[in-house]
N, C-alpha and C positions, 0 to 999 in steps of 0.2 A: 315695516323697517324693510331694509334691501335684503332680500334674500341671499343672493350672489355673496356679496359680503360678508352675511354669517357665515355661510359654508366655509368662503375662505379663511375666515378668521378661526373656526374652528378645526380645520387641516392644518393650519399653521400652530395651533395652539397644542394640538397633539402631536405636531412633530418635536416641538421644544421640548414637550412632557415625556417624550421617549428619550430623548436626548438628555436630559435634566431630571431624572430619577430623583435625583438625591435632593434636589430643592422641593421636589413634593413631600418628601421625607421630613420636611423640619415644620415645627411644630409653629400655627399660625393662629394669631387670636380672630375668635370668632366675632362677626361684624354685628354691630349693635343694631344695627338695621335690619327690621322684623319685615317680613312683606305683609302690608295694611290689606292686600287685595288679593284675589286667586281670579285673575282673568281667565278668558277662552281664546282661542285662536279660531279662525271661520270654520276649519275641519273639527270643531269640536274638543284639542286637546287641552287640557288644564295648565297654566305656566304658573310654576311656583316661585319663582324669582327670575331675577337676570343678573348676569355675572359678569367679570371680564376674564376669559380663557388664560390670558396672560399673570393674572394675577387672583389666584382661584380662591382668597379667604373673601374679601367685602360680596354682599350681595344686596338686591336692588329689587325696590317693589315696584319700577317701572323700566320701560324702554327709554333709551338713550343711548350719549355717547359718552364712552370711558371715561373717568378724570383718571386714570394710568397711562392710556394709550390710546393711540390716535386711530380708534375704530369704535364700531357700534357694540353695543351689549350685547349677548345672547342668552336667550331664555333657557330653562331648565324646565322642561316639562316632567306633570307628575307620573306619566306613565314611563319613563326613561331613569328616573331616580332611583338610589340604589334600595332596594327592600321594596319598593311599587310594583309588585307584578312582576320581579323580576329576581325572584331569590335564586340563589347561587350560581351568577352569572351578568353580565352585563349586555344592554340592549343598546344597538347602533341604528339608526332608520334606515333603510333602504335606499335614500338617497344620497347619505352620506357614504354607506357602504360603496355605493356607484361611483361618487367622485372620490373616495380613496382608493379605488383599483381592488376591492378586495376579491380574492380570489378563493375557489373553496377547491377541497378535492375528497374522493371518498378512499376510505380505507378499504382495499383490496385483497385477494389472494391470489399470487401466482405461481407458477413453475419456474423456478430458478435451477441453477445449475452451478457447480463451483466451479467455473471455467476461468482460464486466465491466458493470455499470448505468452511469449518466451522467446529471445533471441536464442539460439544456438550455432555455434561454429561447428563446420565439417572436419571430422579428422577421418586419419585409416582406421577402419576393424582392424585392431590388432589380430585378432583371433583369425583372421584371414592371412598373415603374415607367413611366407615358407622362406625358409633358410637354404642355399644351394652351394653346399661345400665339396671339399675333396678328403679320400680318407687315405690318400698315400701322397707320398713325396714327388713333386715333379718339379715342370718349367709351364708355364702358361703360354703358347707359341704363337696363337691367335686370338683376339679377342674380339668379339662379334657385336658384343653391345658396348660402347666406350662411353658412353654419360649419364648419371644420375636421372630417373623421372623419364626414361624411356618406355614405353608401352610395350609389352612384349605380349606373346598369344602362347598358348600350351604347347609344347612342343619345340618350339622357337631355338635355333642355336644360341646360344651365349657366349662360349670359351673352348678354345681345345686345349687339352692338357698334352704333354709328354710325360709320361711315367715310367723311367727306367728301370726301375724295381718290380715290374712287372713282365719284363722279360726272361728270366731266370725261371721262374714257374711254369710259364707255358713251354719254354723250350724243353725244360724237363717232360713234362706232360707230353710233349711230340715225340721226345725220343723213346719213351715207353710205349706210345701207341706203334712205333715203325719197329722196334725190337720183339715184338711179339712175346711180351710176358703177360701174366696172368691178369684178368680183368680186373681183379680187386685190387693191383697196385696202380693200374689207369685211372679205377674209381677214387682212390686216395688221392692221387695229384690233384684230379678234378676238385674234389672237396679242397684242399689248399688253396688251390687259385680263389675258389668262392669266400673263403675265411679272409683272404687278402682283399675283397670286393671289387676283383677283377669284374668288369660287367660281362653279363653273359654274352651280349652282343659282340664283344671283343673277340670272346672265345670262341663261339660261331666262325667269326672271319676267322680267327688263327687255323681251326682245323680245315675250313675249306682251302685256305691256301698255302698251307702247310709250314707258315712263317711266323713267328711271333709278334704281335700287336701292342705296340706301348701307347697309340695316340688314342686318344678318345675326344668326343665331343660332349659338353656339358650340355644340357637343355631345359627350359623354364618349366616346371611342374605343373603351373595354372598363368591362367591369366593374370595381368596387373601391369603395375608400374615397379622399374628398378628403384626401390626408394634409398638403397643402399649399394653403392660399387668398391668393392675393398681391395681390386687388384689392378694391375696394369699390364700391359703386353710385354712378355719376356720377362718376369719376374718369377721367382720361384715361391712354391706353396707348400705346406708342409700338411700332414691330415690336421684334420679341423680345422682349417682356414676358413673363415665366410668368405667366397666369392661375392654374391651377391645376397641382398633381402629383397623378395618381393613381395609387394602389398599389393592384397586384391581390392576392387572396386567393386566386385557385386553388391556388396552392402560396405556402409560407411557409418560411422556415429557423429551426433551431434549433440556437443556437450553446452550445457545453459546453465545459467546460475540461476535456482529459482529460489524465492521466499522462503525463511524458514517455516512460517505460517501455515504457507500453501505446501509446502513438500511435503506434510504429516499427511495430506490428503492423498496422494498418490499412491501407485501401487504397480508393482513390476506387472508386465505384460499388457499395460492399458494402451489402447491403440491412441493413435495421436496425428492429426493432419498437418501436415509440414509445406511450405512454401518458399519459394525464394525470396529471398530480401528485395532483390532487384526484379523480381518478375513474379508478380503473386498470383499469375495465371500456370504457372507449371508447379505443379502438385505432386507429393510423393506419398506413400505408405509409410508409416513411420509407427515403432512401438517403443515403449518405455522398457529399457533395458534393465538399467541399473540406478540408486541413488546411491551415490557414494558417500562414505560413511566420514566426511569430513565438513565441518563446517569453518566457512569464513568468518570471523569474530569481527570483523570491522563493518562487512556489511549483512550480518546475520542470514548467508544465505546457502544453500549447499549445491552441489555440480549433481546434475542429473544425465544420464548418458543415455541416446535414443538411438536404437536400430533404425537405418533408412533403407529403402530399397533403391539400389542406385543401377539397377539391370541394364537401363538406359546408357549409363554410362556419364549422366550430365554433370554430378557433383565432382568435384574435387577438393583436397585438402584446402583450410581458409576460407571457403564461401560461408554466407551465413545465410539462415533459415530462421525463418519463422516458426513456431512450433505454437499449435492452436489445441493447448489441453482442456478436455472436459472432464470434470468428475461427476459424482453422482447426481441427480435432479431430485430435489426436494420442494414439499408447498411451503412457502413463505407468506407472513402478513406483512404488506407494506404499504410506506407511503410516502409521496415525492421528499427528497430531502430538504428541501426548502422549507417544509413546514414544519421542522424539527428545531427547537430553539434552543442551543446547549451554553448551558450557565456555567459548565466546567464542573460542578458537582453533579448536575441532574441535567436529565434531557425532557421537555416540555410540548406540548402542543396546543395550540387553540381550537377546543370544539365547537362544532354546533349544535345547538341542542333541537329538540323538534320546536320548542316553542320560540326559535328564533334566536335564543341567548347564546350568547358566547362564555366558556369556562376553562380555565386553564387545566391542563391533565400532567400527572407527573405518567411516563412511559421508559420502560427499559429497551434501548436499542439493541441489534442484532449486528449483522453485517451490512456492510456498506455495497449496496449493488447498482453503484453508477448514479443516473437519476432517482435511483428509490434509496430507502433505507429501511432495512428489515425491525419490526416490532414485535418484540418476544413478550409484551405485557404491558396493558394499560388503554389496549384500546380492542374495537371488537369490528370484525368485516361488517362491511357499510357505513361506520360512524364519517361525518362530514368533520373536514378538519380544514383549516384557514392556510390556503398554501401561501398566502401574501399579504402582507397588512397586517402582521402578528403583532405588532410593534406599535402602529397608531390604535388598534382594540385594546393593547396592553396601558396603552395612555389614556383612552378613554376611561379604563377600568379605575386607574389610579385617579384619575381626576374626579371619579363621583365617590370613590371612597374618601376622599380627603372631605369632599363638600357633605357627604352624608354623617361623617362623621362632626363636623361643624355644626350641621342640624339635631344631632342629638347629642349633646352636651351632658345627658346622664349617663354614666359608664355603670354598669352591673358587676363587672368581671375586671381588675387590675392586670394588664398587662404583664407577662414574665419579665424579672429584671433580665437586663443583657449582663452574660457572663463576660468578666474581664480577664484578659492575660496579661502577662506582666514579662516581659524581656528586659535586657541591656542590651546596647551597640554603638555605632560611629554612624552618625547622620551623613550618607556619599551626598545628598542634594536636596533641593528645598527648591519646592515648587509652589504657587499661590494654593492650587488644591491638595497638594499633599506630601509628603517626605518619603526619601528613599534611603532604607536604615538596612546597614548590614550587622546582623542580632545574632546574637548567640541562641543556643537551645530553648525551645520553651514546652517546657515540660506538660503546662495543660493541654496542649495540642500535640504532643508527640512529634515537635519539630525538631528537625535538627539546624545545625545553622545554615545562615541564608540572609542573601538578599534579596529585596522585596520592597517594593513602594505600598504605604499606608496612607488613607485619605484622612483629608482634614474637615472637620464640621464646617469651617468658614476661613475666607482666605484669611482672615486675619487672627487666626490660631498660632498659636505659637510664635509669636514677632522675634523674639531673643534667638530662637534657635538657627544658628548657623552649620553649612557643612563644615566637616571634620570634629565636631560636638561628639564627646561621649555621654550618651544620655542613659536614663532609667525611664521607661514608657509603658504606660497601657494602653490596651486597643481593646477592640469589641469586632463581632462580627456585623458588616454593613458597609454602607457607602458604596460609591461608585465602584472601587477595587476589590470590594469584598469583605474589607476590613478597616476598622477606624480607628484612630487615635484618639482617645479620651486624656491623658495626658501625658507629659513629656517634661522631665527635670533633667536639667545638664550635671552631668556627674563632677565630681571636683578633677582639678588636673592631676595627673598621676595615679588616679583609679584604676584599679584591674578589671579587666572586662570579664 
């Protein structure tokens, strides 16, 4: 027998069985041809019978060409059949494993942290904002800073203001000094000037020159940029008018949108590394300052405000920073993500046992860690799992199960009866493999009204059903889509759902 064609046939059979598990689930009449002999191969392996992998029902007692397909029959060995030295799993020969490219991975324990990256927009730190106002009515005689967003230094002249209301109190104070009145009256006049917010520098100049001073210069109280310019040269000002708003740049805020699931792991004061989005070589020290108590209901994110050190003056509002947020570290049990088979209801991995057999095992998964998935329960450290080729092994197991049940027609325990569920709905579309139905609530499953697909046992089932029909139907769990139709009856026209 041609070994290469046999391996190719087995591989093709496994692939087709993985794609068509529904076919294997159908009942096939057992073959009437019982193997007359039990021949052996040169390596001593016992052959139970030969079969066509594409048609798993019939069995033959000698090798040859399949009467169904243009291929040679494949032997089934005694040491690889279900229940023959392989309880609780399925055996796949090393040669077949190599040809199928099956890879394995160990269950391992790794040190991980709840880290993620976020992009934040740079904003002014509003706690560093200072406002420059005047406390007297007057006029702006000269404007030294004429445009918003100009950088200023502490003590830099911003504007010259003329305040005629300050002339009277100063002249009164000077006259009292010259008249030789008591010191108490002179001190009272000085206190009045202070109450009128006349700067001490202006009072000193008045005393030195003997002339009242009404012009004074407003200076920047701190370094920063002029975020708001509220006056122009020559305009009149009143007490409380905001002339300038200066925003500090020693520190800035980076505001980022954080997913709700990750925001709960953050804590105020947490250190974060920030880098420029356009130049990762430039990094800055950053601290989580606040998680704002507001959730975006559309994206399910919260705004987090990070305080970033900007003593070099590199950052300006509008720039983007990449924030590398690192949470607390922990030890987790992980497997490669490709090793986990998700069926929608459960997660399964194929475990390689000590004797070389394979068995499926249900697991509970945790966090997705990129290329790895956390395993909460179901596996132990050091277990070997199949990282690729799981569906080919599953196909081999399905084939063994079908052939094994044919070889043992006596059944000691009847399988549990399938639970039938009933519903009413409207047929949306009809396909050879199933129907799409918009149905009402299903009480037995606690389902609300929805539209979903149901599999058919065969392409010939329910030939009279058409799109738009109102139907009453029964279904059970099973089939390629998870639920298979058992019966479909058209409801009379005008019937209410």
